C-alpha positions in Angstrom: 18.2 -12.7 38.1 17.4 -9.2 39.0 19.4 -7.9 36.1 17.3 -10.0 33.7 14.1 -8.8 35.2 15.2 -5.2 34.8 16.1 -5.8 31.2 12.7 -7.2 30.3 11.0 -3.8 29.8 13.6 -2.9 27.2 12.2 -5.8 25.0 8.8 -4.1 24.8 8.3 -2.2 21.6 7.8 1.6 21.6 5.1 3.4 19.7 7.0 3.7 16.5 7.6 -0.1 16.4 3.9 -0.8 17.1 2.9 1.6 14.3 5.3 -0.1 11.9 4.0 -3.6 12.9 0.4 -2.5 12.6 0.9 -1.0 9.1 2.6 -4.2 8.0 -0.4 -6.1 9.3 -2.5 -4.1 6.9 -0.4 -5.4 4.0 -1.6 -8.9 4.9 -5.1 -8.2 3.5 -4.1 -9.6 0.1 -0.5 -10.8 0.4 -1.2 -13.6 3.0 -3.6 -15.6 0.8 -2.5 -14.7 -2.7 -0.6 -17.9 -3.3 -3.6 -20.0 -2.1 -6.1 -18.5 -4.5 -6.0 -21.3 -7.1 -6.4 -24.0 -4.4 -9.2 -21.9 -2.9 -11.0 -21.7 -6.2 -10.8 -25.4 -6.7 -12.0 -26.2 -3.2 -14.9 -23.8 -3.0 -16.0 -23.3 -6.6 -14.9 -26.3 -8.5 -12.1 -24.5 -10.3 -13.9 -21.2 -11.1 -11.3 -18.5 -11.9 -13.5 -15.6 -10.8 -14.4 -15.8 -7.1 -11.0 -16.4 -5.8 -9.7 -13.3 -7.5 -12.7 -11.3 -6.2 -12.0 -12.5 -2.7 -8.4 -11.4 -3.1 -9.1 -7.9 -4.3 -12.3 -7.3 -2.2 -10.6 -5.8 0.9 -8.7 -3.3 -1.3 -12.0 -2.3 -2.9 -13.6 -1.8 0.5 -10.6 0.3 1.8 -10.7 2.4 -1.4 -14.4 3.2 -1.0 -14.6 3.6 2.8 -11.2 4.9 3.8 -12.2 8.6 4.1 -15.4 7.7 6.0 -13.6 5.4 8.4 -10.9 8.0 8.9 -13.5 10.5 10.2 -15.1 7.8 12.4 -11.8 6.8 14.0 -11.3 10.4 15.0 -14.3 10.1 17.4 -12.8 7.1 19.2 -10.3 6.7 22.0 -7.2 6.2 20.0 -5.8 3.3 22.1 -9.0 1.4 22.5 -9.9 2.0 18.8 -6.5 0.9 17.6 -6.5 -2.3 19.7 -10.1 -3.1 18.6 -9.3 -2.6 15.0 -6.3 -4.9 15.2 -8.3 -7.6 17.0 -11.0 -7.3 14.3 -8.4 -7.7 11.6 -7.3 -10.9 13.2 -10.8 -12.1 13.7 -12.2 -11.4 10.2 -8.9 -12.6 8.7 -9.0 -16.1 10.4 -12.7 -16.4 9.8 -12.1 -16.7 6.1 -10.1 -19.9 6.7 -13.3 -21.6 8.0 -15.4 -20.7 4.9 -17.4 -23.5 3.3 -18.4 -21.3 0.4 -17.6 -18.1 -1.3 -20.5 -16.3 0.3 -19.0 -16.8 3.7 -15.5 -16.0 2.4 -16.6 -12.7 0.7 -18.4 -11.5 3.9 -15.3 -12.1 5.9 -13.2 -10.3 3.4 -15.5 -7.2 3.6 -15.0 -7.2 7.4 -11.3 -7.6 6.8 -11.3 -4.6 4.5 -13.1 -2.4 7.0 -10.9 -3.4 9.9 -7.7 -3.0 7.9 -8.8 0.5 6.9 -9.3 1.3 10.5 -5.9 -0.1 11.5 -4.2 2.0 8.7 -6.1 5.1 9.8 -5.1 4.8 13.4 -1.5 4.0 12.6 -1.0 6.8 10.0 -2.9 9.3 12.1 -0.6 8.5 15.1 2.4 9.4 12.9 0.9 12.7 11.9 -0.3 13.6 15.4 2.7 12.4 17.5 5.8 13.1 15.4 7.1 16.2 13.7 10.1 17.2 11.6 12.9 14.8 11.0 11.5 12.3 13.5 8.2 12.1 11.5 10.2 11.7 8.2 12.1 8.8 9.7 9.0 7.1 10.9 7.3 7.5 7.5 10.4 6.3 5.6 10.7 3.2 7.8 6.9 2.6 7.6 7.1 2.5 3.8 10.1 0.2 3.8 8.7 -2.2 6.4 5.4 -2.4 4.5 7.2 -3.4 1.3 9.4 -6.0 3.0 6.3 -7.3 4.9 4.5 -7.9 1.6 7.4 -10.2 0.5 7.5 -12.0 3.8 3.7 -12.6 3.9 3.6 -13.9 0.3 6.4 -16.3 1.1 4.8 -17.5 4.3 1.5 -17.8 2.6 3.0 -19.8 -0.2 4.7 -22.2 2.3 1.5 -22.7 4.3 -0.6 -23.2 1.2 1.4 -26.3 0.4 -0.4 -27.9 3.4 -3.8 -26.6 2.5 -5.6 -23.5 1.3 -7.0 -22.7 4.8 -3.6 -22.5 6.6 -2.5 -19.1 5.2 -5.4 -17.5 7.0 -3.6 -18.2 10.2 -1.2 -15.4 9.4 -3.9 -12.9 10.2 -3.5 -13.9 13.9 -0.2 -12.0 13.9 -2.2 -8.9 14.5 -3.1 -10.1 18.0 0.4 -9.6 19.6 0.5 -6.2 17.9 -2.8 -5.4 19.6 -1.4 -6.6 22.9 1.6 -4.2 22.8 -0.6 -1.4 21.4 -2.9 -1.7 24.5 0.0 -0.9 26.8 1.1 2.3 25.1 -0.2 5.9 25.4 -1.7 7.1 22.1 -3.0 10.4 23.3 -2.2 13.0 20.7 -0.9 16.5 21.8 -3.9 18.0 20.0 -7.3 16.4 20.4 -8.8 14.7 17.4 -12.0 15.9 15.7 -14.3 15.1 12.9 -13.2 18.1 10.9 -12.5 17.3 7.3 -9.1 18.4 5.9 -8.9 21.0 3.2 -8.8 18.9 0.0 -7.3 21.5 -2.3 -3.6 21.1 -1.3 -4.1 17.3 -1.0 -5.6 16.4 -4.4 -2.3 16.3 -6.3 -0.3 14.3 -3.7 -3.2 11.9 -3.2 -3.3 11.4 -7.0 0.4 10.8 -7.0 0.1 8.1 -4.4 -2.7 6.4 -6.4 -0.8 6.5 -9.7 2.5 5.4 -8.1 0.7 2.4 -6.5 -1.0 1.6 -9.8 2.4 1.5 -11.5 4.0 -0.6 -8.7 1.1 -3.0 -8.2 0.9 -3.7 -12.0 4.1 -5.7 -11.6 2.6 -8.6 -9.4 -0.6 -8.4 -11.3 0.8 -8.6 -14.8 4.4 -9.8 -14.7 3.4 -13.5 -14.5 1.8 -13.1 -18.0 4.8 -11.5 -19.7 6.3 -13.6 -22.5 9.8 -14.3 -20.9 8.2 -15.1 -17.5 4.9 -16.9 -18.2 6.4 -20.4 -18.6 8.7 -20.1 -15.5 6.8 -18.9 -12.4 10.1 -18.7 -10.5 11.3 -16.0 -12.9 8.1 -14.1 -12.4 8.7 -14.3 -8.6 12.2 -13.1 -9.1 11.0 -10.1 -11.1 8.4 -9.2 -8.5 10.9 -9.7 -5.7 13.4 -7.4 -7.4 10.9 -4.5 -7.6 9.9 -5.1 -4.0 13.4 -5.4 -2.6 14.6 -2.3 -4.4 11.6 -0.3 -3.3 12.1 -1.3 0.4 15.8 -0.4 0.3 15.2 2.9 -1.3 12.5 3.9 1.2 14.8 2.8 4.1 17.7 4.9 2.8 15.7 7.9 1.4 17.2 10.3 4.0 20.6 9.9 2.3 19.1 10.7 -1.1 17.4 13.9 0.1 20.6 15.0 1.7 22.5 14.7 -1.5 20.0 16.6 -3.7 17.0 18.9 -3.2 13.8 17.0 -2.4 12.1 18.3 -5.5 14.9 17.0 -7.7 14.8 13.6 -6.0 11.0 13.4 -6.5 11.3 14.3 -10.2 14.0 11.7 -10.7 11.7 9.1 -9.1 8.8 10.0 -11.4 11.1 9.6 -14.4 12.3 6.3 -13.0 8.8 5.0 -12.8 7.9 6.2 -16.3 11.0 4.6 -17.8 10.5 1.4 -15.8 6.9 1.1 -17.1 8.0 1.6 -20.7 10.9 -0.9 -20.3 8.5 -3.4 -18.8 6.1 -3.0 -21.6 8.7 -3.3 -24.4 11.2 -5.7 -22.8 11.5 -9.1 -24.3 14.2 -10.7 -22.1 14.6 -11.4 -18.4 17.5 -8.9 -17.9 15.4 -6.1 -19.5 12.4 -6.9 -17.2 14.7 -7.1 -14.1 16.1 -3.6 -15.0 12.5 -2.4 -15.4 11.5 -3.8 -12.1 14.4 -2.1 -10.4 13.6 1.2 -11.9 9.9 0.9 -10.9 10.8 -0.2 -7.4 13.3 2.6 -6.9 10.9 5.3 -8.1 8.0 4.0 -6.0 10.3 3.7 -2.9 11.0 7.4 -3.2 7.6 8.7 -4.1 5.5 6.9 -1.5 7.2 8.3 1.7 7.9 11.7 0.3 4.3 12.1 -0.8 2.9 10.8 2.5 5.0 13.3 4.4 3.8 16.1 2.1 0.2 15.2 2.8 0.8 15.1 6.5 2.5 18.5 6.4 -0.5 20.0 4.5 -2.9 18.7 7.1 -3.2 19.4 10.8 -3.2 17.3 13.9 -6.9 17.9 14.3 -7.6 16.2 11.0 -5.0 13.5 11.2 -7.4 10.6 11.2 -9.4 11.9 8.3 -6.2 12.6 6.3 -5.1 9.0 7.1 -8.3 7.7 5.6 -7.6 9.6 2.4 -4.1 8.2 2.2 -5.4 4.6 2.7 -8.1 5.1 0.1 -5.5 6.5 -2.4 -3.1 3.5 -1.9 -5.8 0.9 -2.4 -7.3 2.9 -5.3 -3.9 2.2 -7.0 -4.2 -1.5 -6.3 -7.7 -1.8 -7.7 -6.8 0.4 -10.7 -3.8 -1.9 -11.5 -6.0 -4.9 -11.5 -8.7 -3.2 -13.7 -6.1 -1.9 -16.1 -4.5 -5.3 -16.5 -8.0 -6.9 -17.0 -9.0 -4.4 -19.7 -5.8 -4.3 -21.7 -4.0 -7.6 -21.3 -5.9 -9.1 -24.2 -4.2 -6.7 -26.6 -0.8 -7.8 -25.4 0.9 -8.6 -22.0 3.0 -5.4 -22.1 0.3 -3.0 -23.3 -0.9 -2.1 -19.7 2.6 -0.9 -18.8 3.1 1.1 -22.0 -0.3 2.8 -21.7 0.3 3.7 -18.1 3.8 5.0 -18.9 2.5 7.3 -21.6 -0.3 8.5 -19.4 2.1 9.3 -16.5 4.5 11.0 -18.9 1.7 13.2 -20.2 0.4 14.0 -16.7 3.9 14.8 -15.5 4.5 17.1 -18.5 1.3 19.0 -17.9 2.1 19.4 -14.2 5.7 20.6 -14.8 4.5 23.0 -17.5 1.3 24.1 -15.8 2.5 27.7 -15.2 3.2 28.2 -19.0 -0.1 26.5 -19.9 -2.3 28.6 -17.6 -2.5 31.6 -20.0 -3.6 29.2 -22.8 -6.2 27.7 -20.4 -7.6 31.1 -19.6 -7.8 32.0 -23.3 -9.6 28.8 -24.2 -12.0 29.3 -21.3 -12.8 32.8 -22.4 -13.3 31.9 -26.1 -15.3 28.8 -25.4 -17.5 30.6 -22.9 
């Protein structure tokens, strides 16, 4: 009996595990209720195809717009109390949507969910930057990216199962944030360096933040647009298989990224990942068969699985512990900018062809990458143009 009692503390999660769980909770903002959107639209709006999609993307839009501001505000709070409060708010606003009797109520709850999710992500990401260094930080970030990816799959599957019993039931998943809040309340989140409201220097962060936003746009375009691709449109299960392939490959790559960076220089691995994303997008846009789309999904997933953790680590290294929360807000904003951009891109271009959004983004990323890689050679031309135009 005494041996069992002594073993109980070992079951309690440590700070890293709480960070990973909290970050995964942030993924629930859209994943949990995505399968229930058609049922929600039928129940609350008589089949309207607008408001359910607005409710789905609204938290991402809120995080995109308020992430940097929330990051600075969280720096002023006690990190443990603020973290716990944000997780409880996520659970509260999340479950509140399940009691909606109209889209007005639902949209208000989704705005609250977006704000609380942004705070959770800021506290979790700032904790990594402030509490871990070197290889330990790299491991935490790699695992965080992988767990977030796998968590998205799990929440979509659970949401789909629960939606079979009614559109309100998937909202119950948001209550999973409560046990995370419980464990977070018992841990010490005091950073070695006190937080402040200082803003990070944006100059070294602009390019990696843009990389995160563009990588997320490419990756998120798969669940947004894949169900409308010709080989997949008539068989939802095949669309699900394609989305799951990208997600699974991304998670595995993030989990095993340490082995990749040991076998080749980090810059080489990152360049290969960018090429993988560009080729995956082009293959997705031009592919006309299921095998071609699965290969494209694997290429996209592998590239994203490398780019996300490497870029987040670079952003953290460029910042400082004093600005960890503000930097975390910028990362959250960049991630959800990618989600919103993917939805907008699909909406604007899908009428010209289901594969067009992928091709356009592939060409845009290829051009941006070329200009970045050749920027040193192009600088003299830029100065010459500036002088002559002036």
